[in-house]
LUMFIBA-876271 format. One line per field, with one value per atom (N, C-alpha, C): residue in one letter; x, y, z; residue number from 1; atom name. Coordinates in nm, 3 decimals, padded with zeros to 5 digits. Layout:
code	c(A_...)
east	c(X_...)
north	c(Y_...)
up	c(Z_...)
pos	c(NUM_...)
site	c(CA_...)
This chain:
code	c(M_M_M_T_T_T_K_K_K_R_R_R_N_N_N_L_L_L_L_L_L_I_I_I_C_C_C_F_F_F_D_D_D_A_A_A_F_F_F_G_G_G_T_T_T_L_L_L_F_F_F_K_K_K_P_P_P_K_K_K_R_R_R_P_P_P_V_V_V_E_E_E_E_E_E_Q_Q_Q_Y_Y_Y_A_A_A_A_A_A_V_V_V_A_A_A_H_H_H_K_K_K_F_F_F_G_G_G_L_L_L_G_G_G_L_L_L_N_N_N_S_S_S_D_D_D_G_G_G_T_T_T_T_T_T_Q_Q_Q_F_F_F_D_D_D_S_S_S_A_A_A_D_D_D_V_V_V_R_R_R_A_A_A_S_S_S_F_F_F_R_R_R_K_K_K_A_A_A_F_F_F_K_K_K_D_D_D_S_S_S_A_A_A_R_R_R_E_E_E_F_F_F_P_P_P_N_N_N_Y_Y_Y_G_G_G_R_R_R_A_A_A_V_V_V_G_G_G_M_M_M_G_G_G_A_A_A_T_T_T_V_V_V_W_W_W_W_W_W_T_T_T_Q_Q_Q_V_V_V_C_C_C_A_A_A_P_P_P_Y_Y_Y_Q_Q_Q_R_R_R_P_P_P_A_A_A_G_G_G_D_D_D_T_T_T_S_S_S_T_T_T_S_S_S_I_I_I_D_D_D_P_P_P_F_F_F_I_I_I_S_S_S_F_F_F_H_H_H_P_P_P_V_V_V_Q_Q_Q_A_A_A_T_T_T_P_P_P_Q_Q_Q_D_D_D_S_S_S)
east	c(-05.215_-05.140_-05.062_-04.952_-04.894_-04.931_-04.903_-05.017_-04.877_-04.930_-04.802_-04.842_-04.693_-04.687_-04.697_-04.785_-04.800_-04.698_-04.628_-04.574_-04.614_-04.737_-04.743_-04.624_-04.602_-04.512_-04.582_-04.553_-04.614_-04.509_-04.524_-04.416_-04.396_-04.338_-04.422_-04.308_-04.174_-04.152_-04.231_-04.198_-04.297_-04.465_-04.435_-04.587_-04.542_-04.471_-04.474_-04.299_-04.208_-04.101_-04.081_-04.003_-03.995_-03.840_-03.759_-03.627_-03.629_-03.536_-03.521_-03.542_-03.447_-03.441_-03.413_-03.532_-03.504_-03.342_-03.357_-03.274_-03.149_-03.201_-03.125_-03.003_-03.078_-03.044_-02.866_-02.952_-02.815_-02.713_-02.770_-02.682_-02.576_-02.630_-02.574_-02.466_-02.504_-02.370_-02.337_-02.330_-02.255_-02.111_-02.161_-02.048_-01.967_-02.001_-01.933_-01.859_-01.969_-01.866_-01.684_-01.723_-01.583_-01.521_-01.515_-01.511_-01.520_-01.609_-01.649_-01.764_-01.727_-01.858_-01.803_-01.641_-01.642_-01.518_-01.477_-01.422_-01.312_-01.151_-01.127_-01.089_-01.193_-01.266_-01.330_-01.382_-01.467_-01.676_-01.653_-01.781_-01.860_-01.912_-01.984_-01.982_-01.975_-02.023_-02.166_-02.250_-02.357_-02.452_-02.613_-02.644_-02.755_-02.849_-02.982_-03.023_-03.011_-03.141_-03.060_-02.997_-02.923_-02.871_-02.845_-02.857_-03.029_-03.114_-03.223_-03.248_-03.216_-03.226_-03.169_-03.026_-02.915_-03.003_-03.058_-03.081_-03.192_-03.288_-03.409_-03.399_-03.277_-03.226_-03.176_-03.087_-03.042_-03.126_-03.259_-03.349_-03.381_-03.446_-03.512_-03.470_-03.313_-03.250_-03.226_-03.229_-03.163_-03.326_-03.409_-03.519_-03.532_-03.534_-03.548_-03.453_-03.302_-03.221_-03.260_-03.283_-03.312_-03.422_-03.568_-03.665_-03.690_-03.764_-03.788_-03.678_-03.589_-03.461_-03.367_-03.350_-03.281_-03.292_-03.428_-03.448_-03.460_-03.462_-03.488_-03.336_-03.180_-03.004_-02.968_-03.068_-03.035_-02.885_-02.961_-02.925_-02.908_-03.022_-03.145_-03.099_-03.142_-03.201_-03.070_-02.985_-02.830_-02.729_-02.758_-02.650_-02.695_-02.863_-02.932_-02.922_-02.984_-02.879_-02.779_-02.709_-02.558_-02.526_-02.609_-02.551_-02.612_-02.727_-02.823_-02.751_-02.679_-02.639_-02.451_-02.369_-02.283_-02.179_-02.244_-02.208_-02.176_-02.269_-02.264_-02.146_-02.123_-02.017_-01.858_-01.901_-01.707_-01.667_-01.580_-01.541_-01.594_-01.641_-01.701_-01.648_-01.645_-01.573_-01.432_-01.514_-01.368_-01.491_-01.451_-01.528_-01.420_-01.312_-01.196_-01.202_-01.305_-01.274_-01.402_-01.366_-01.426_-01.554_-01.652_-01.733_-01.814_-01.827_-01.882_-02.027_-02.142_-02.220_-02.307_-02.258_-02.349_-02.346_-02.220_-02.219_-02.302_-02.291_-02.366_-02.492_-02.524_-02.708_-02.716_-02.610_-02.687_-02.538_-02.533_-02.413_-02.432_-02.584_-02.578_-02.584_-02.643_-02.630_-02.373_-02.376_-02.232_-02.120_-02.192_-02.144_-02.152_-02.112_-02.165_-02.307_-02.395_-02.500_-02.537_-02.586_-02.602_-02.730_-02.671_-02.686_-02.828)
north	c(-02.788_-02.686_-02.606_-02.592_-02.446_-02.279_-02.259_-02.081_-02.034_-01.918_-01.871_-01.683_-01.713_-01.493_-01.427_-01.262_-01.195_-01.075_-01.003_-00.920_-00.795_-00.726_-00.584_-00.471_-00.385_-00.266_-00.204_-00.063_00.101_00.176_00.242_00.399_00.426_00.497_00.584_00.744_00.742_00.797_00.926_01.074_01.192_01.201_01.125_01.075_01.097_01.064_01.058_01.105_01.104_01.081_01.162_01.326_01.423_01.445_01.429_01.528_01.654_01.786_01.891_01.935_01.868_01.904_01.808_01.810_01.763_01.650_01.478_01.413_01.483_01.442_01.528_01.628_01.769_01.846_01.854_01.722_01.692_01.587_01.512_01.428_01.495_01.640_01.728_01.844_01.845_01.907_01.874_01.671_01.657_01.647_01.600_01.521_01.713_01.813_01.911_01.937_01.958_01.973_01.839_01.752_01.686_01.655_01.771_01.780_01.748_01.664_01.601_01.726_01.694_01.759_01.920_01.924_02.088_02.138_02.243_02.276_02.378_02.304_02.444_02.518_02.600_02.770_02.790_02.643_02.612_02.613_02.615_02.651_02.492_02.447_02.303_02.233_02.148_02.018_01.947_02.012_01.955_01.975_01.990_02.063_01.949_01.971_01.889_01.872_01.907_01.833_01.712_01.802_01.590_01.529_01.583_01.432_01.391_01.424_01.363_01.321_01.342_01.230_01.158_01.126_01.057_00.985_01.001_00.908_00.843_00.934_00.831_00.718_00.784_00.656_00.529_00.542_00.431_00.363_00.464_00.351_00.281_00.328_00.238_00.187_00.138_00.032_-00.072_-00.015_-00.142_-00.200_-00.150_-00.229_-00.293_-00.272_-00.340_-00.486_-00.428_-00.579_-00.672_-00.559_-00.686_-00.642_-00.726_-00.647_-00.723_-00.646_-00.650_-00.697_-00.579_-00.542_-00.695_-00.723_-00.824_-00.962_-00.963_-01.128_-01.292_-01.175_-01.331_-01.402_-01.312_-01.384_-01.289_-01.321_-01.323_-01.192_-01.093_-01.003_-00.913_-00.909_-00.835_-00.679_-00.629_-00.468_-00.382_-00.449_-00.351_-00.333_-00.471_-00.518_-00.391_-00.434_-00.355_-00.180_-00.149_00.019_00.091_-00.025_00.033_00.007_-00.076_-00.054_00.081_00.120_00.229_00.361_00.402_00.517_00.546_00.387_00.428_00.500_00.497_00.606_00.760_00.853_00.926_00.955_00.829_00.849_00.810_00.838_00.810_00.948_00.958_01.059_01.012_01.110_01.087_01.015_00.912_00.797_00.695_00.702_00.591_00.489_00.364_00.253_00.179_00.190_00.133_00.134_00.245_00.298_00.165_00.096_-00.012_00.112_00.096_00.153_00.084_00.154_00.089_00.099_-00.065_-00.018_00.082_00.093_00.186_00.380_00.395_00.509_00.528_00.384_00.450_00.419_00.353_00.438_00.474_00.540_00.700_00.739_00.792_00.904_01.046_01.102_01.243_01.214_01.085_01.032_01.031_00.967_00.949_01.137_01.223_01.355_01.462_01.576_01.657_01.690_01.725_01.774_01.904_01.959_02.135_02.140_02.255_02.347_02.412)
up	c(-03.087_-03.154_-03.057_-03.126_-03.112_-03.163_-03.023_-03.078_-03.141_-03.201_-03.275_-03.287_-03.211_-03.231_-03.292_-03.278_-03.388_-03.334_-03.452_-03.382_-03.478_-03.466_-03.501_-03.483_-03.632_-03.585_-03.701_-03.600_-03.632_-03.693_-03.792_-03.856_-03.709_-03.620_-03.594_-03.557_-03.688_-03.742_-03.822_-03.809_-03.855_-03.781_-03.688_-03.578_-03.490_-03.373_-03.223_-03.221_-03.299_-03.335_-03.412_-03.385_-03.533_-03.450_-03.571_-03.579_-03.549_-03.483_-03.484_-03.653_-03.750_-03.830_-03.917_-04.111_-04.189_-04.184_-04.176_-04.155_-04.253_-04.395_-04.446_-04.486_-04.388_-04.361_-04.247_-04.149_-04.044_-04.158_-04.234_-04.257_-04.397_-04.442_-04.514_-04.444_-04.291_-04.179_-04.115_-04.066_-04.020_-04.126_-04.268_-04.344_-04.358_-04.370_-04.374_-04.274_-04.133_-04.051_-04.023_-04.110_-04.055_-04.200_-04.287_-04.411_-04.554_-04.568_-04.648_-04.747_-04.893_-04.998_-05.010_-04.940_-04.887_-05.008_-05.093_-05.188_-05.097_-05.159_-05.063_-05.070_-05.108_-05.081_-04.977_-04.969_-04.787_-04.853_-05.002_-05.021_-05.050_-05.043_-05.042_-05.141_-05.187_-05.294_-05.358_-05.269_-05.219_-05.097_-05.103_-05.002_-04.982_-04.898_-04.844_-04.896_-05.025_-05.157_-05.218_-05.247_-05.316_-05.233_-05.092_-05.003_-05.059_-04.999_-04.999_-05.144_-05.259_-05.398_-05.393_-05.359_-05.318_-05.224_-05.175_-05.072_-05.085_-05.163_-05.258_-05.297_-05.415_-05.545_-05.435_-05.335_-05.305_-05.263_-05.128_-05.066_-05.172_-05.280_-05.360_-05.506_-05.472_-05.517_-05.470_-05.349_-05.205_-05.227_-05.217_-05.147_-05.300_-05.410_-05.516_-05.609_-05.536_-05.494_-05.408_-05.277_-05.185_-05.094_-05.114_-05.113_-04.873_-04.877_-04.701_-04.649_-04.662_-04.560_-04.595_-04.730_-04.729_-04.681_-04.665_-04.591_-04.647_-04.816_-04.835_-04.897_-04.852_-04.830_-04.747_-04.621_-04.469_-04.483_-04.502_-04.493_-04.334_-04.328_-04.245_-04.174_-04.116_-04.166_-04.107_-04.026_-04.018_-04.153_-04.199_-04.316_-04.404_-04.420_-04.544_-04.544_-04.408_-04.405_-04.407_-04.367_-04.406_-04.532_-04.630_-04.753_-04.778_-04.774_-04.810_-04.791_-04.623_-04.617_-04.627_-04.589_-04.649_-04.732_-04.876_-04.908_-04.858_-04.809_-04.699_-04.658_-04.598_-04.483_-04.536_-04.639_-04.705_-04.805_-04.826_-04.952_-05.077_-05.171_-05.312_-05.372_-05.388_-05.497_-05.433_-05.305_-05.241_-05.199_-05.250_-05.206_-05.120_-05.083_-05.014_-04.860_-04.824_-04.645_-04.591_-04.496_-04.443_-04.312_-04.288_-04.247_-04.115_-04.009_-03.875_-03.915_-03.931_-03.950_-03.843_-03.713_-03.625_-03.681_-03.715_-03.748_-03.850_-04.019_-04.102_-04.088_-03.938_-03.943_-03.866_-03.756_-03.686_-03.656_-03.793_-03.803_-03.741_-03.679_-03.607_-03.431_-03.434_-03.288_-03.272_-03.353_-03.355_-03.376_-03.338_-03.320_-03.257_-03.209_-03.083_-03.096_-03.055_-03.104_-03.090_-03.183_-03.214_-03.125_-03.009_-02.955_-02.980)
pos	c(1_1_1_2_2_2_3_3_3_4_4_4_5_5_5_6_6_6_7_7_7_8_8_8_9_9_9_10_10_10_11_11_11_12_12_12_13_13_13_14_14_14_15_15_15_16_16_16_17_17_17_18_18_18_19_19_19_20_20_20_21_21_21_22_22_22_23_23_23_24_24_24_25_25_25_26_26_26_27_27_27_28_28_28_29_29_29_30_30_30_31_31_31_32_32_32_33_33_33_34_34_34_35_35_35_36_36_36_37_37_37_38_38_38_39_39_39_40_40_40_41_41_41_42_42_42_43_43_43_44_44_44_45_45_45_46_46_46_47_47_47_48_48_48_49_49_49_50_50_50_51_51_51_52_52_52_53_53_53_54_54_54_55_55_55_56_56_56_57_57_57_58_58_58_59_59_59_60_60_60_61_61_61_62_62_62_63_63_63_64_64_64_65_65_65_66_66_66_67_67_67_68_68_68_69_69_69_70_70_70_71_71_71_72_72_72_73_73_73_74_74_74_75_75_75_76_76_76_77_77_77_78_78_78_79_79_79_80_80_80_81_81_81_82_82_82_83_83_83_84_84_84_85_85_85_86_86_86_87_87_87_88_88_88_89_89_89_90_90_90_91_91_91_92_92_92_93_93_93_94_94_94_95_95_95_96_96_96_97_97_97_98_98_98_99_99_99_100_100_100_101_101_101_102_102_102_103_103_103_104_104_104_105_105_105_106_106_106_107_107_107_108_108_108_109_109_109_110_110_110_111_111_111_112_112_112_113_113_113_114_114_114_115_115_115)
site	c(N_CA_C_N_CA_C_N_CA_C_N_CA_C_N_CA_C_N_CA_C_N_CA_C_N_CA_C_N_CA_C_N_CA_C_N_CA_C_N_CA_C_N_CA_C_N_CA_C_N_CA_C_N_CA_C_N_CA_C_N_CA_C_N_CA_C_N_CA_C_N_CA_C_N_CA_C_N_CA_C_N_CA_C_N_CA_C_N_CA_C_N_CA_C_N_CA_C_N_CA_C_N_CA_C_N_CA_C_N_CA_C_N_CA_C_N_CA_C_N_CA_C_N_CA_C_N_CA_C_N_CA_C_N_CA_C_N_CA_C_N_CA_C_N_CA_C_N_CA_C_N_CA_C_N_CA_C_N_CA_C_N_CA_C_N_CA_C_N_CA_C_N_CA_C_N_CA_C_N_CA_C_N_CA_C_N_CA_C_N_CA_C_N_CA_C_N_CA_C_N_CA_C_N_CA_C_N_CA_C_N_CA_C_N_CA_C_N_CA_C_N_CA_C_N_CA_C_N_CA_C_N_CA_C_N_CA_C_N_CA_C_N_CA_C_N_CA_C_N_CA_C_N_CA_C_N_CA_C_N_CA_C_N_CA_C_N_CA_C_N_CA_C_N_CA_C_N_CA_C_N_CA_C_N_CA_C_N_CA_C_N_CA_C_N_CA_C_N_CA_C_N_CA_C_N_CA_C_N_CA_C_N_CA_C_N_CA_C_N_CA_C_N_CA_C_N_CA_C_N_CA_C_N_CA_C_N_CA_C_N_CA_C_N_CA_C_N_CA_C_N_CA_C_N_CA_C_N_CA_C_N_CA_C_N_CA_C_N_CA_C_N_CA_C_N_CA_C_N_CA_C_N_CA_C_N_CA_C_N_CA_C_N_CA_C_N_CA_C_N_CA_C)
């Protein structure tokens, strides 16, 4: 009889790993830093609360459509998360822009760190 391996994963986010600022604040700040969501007068079109609400909806929609990170359809976690996060990486309404999965998955890491 072949032994089966067992993998146990723990979610350490918010316990062992804590971001300096809430993730939605970082997403909004990075978007604004690169001119996304800014009006011509410099005011913002969205804030961190908007990002949080949109992300929750996108996460729920993706989890419902492709449960278990899309495993049943061979999607995989990286593609699944890209689908969830990609709308935040392009101007509103622009669906033609190709999104790099690394930037979509790690947008804050791809920008200069705040001091």
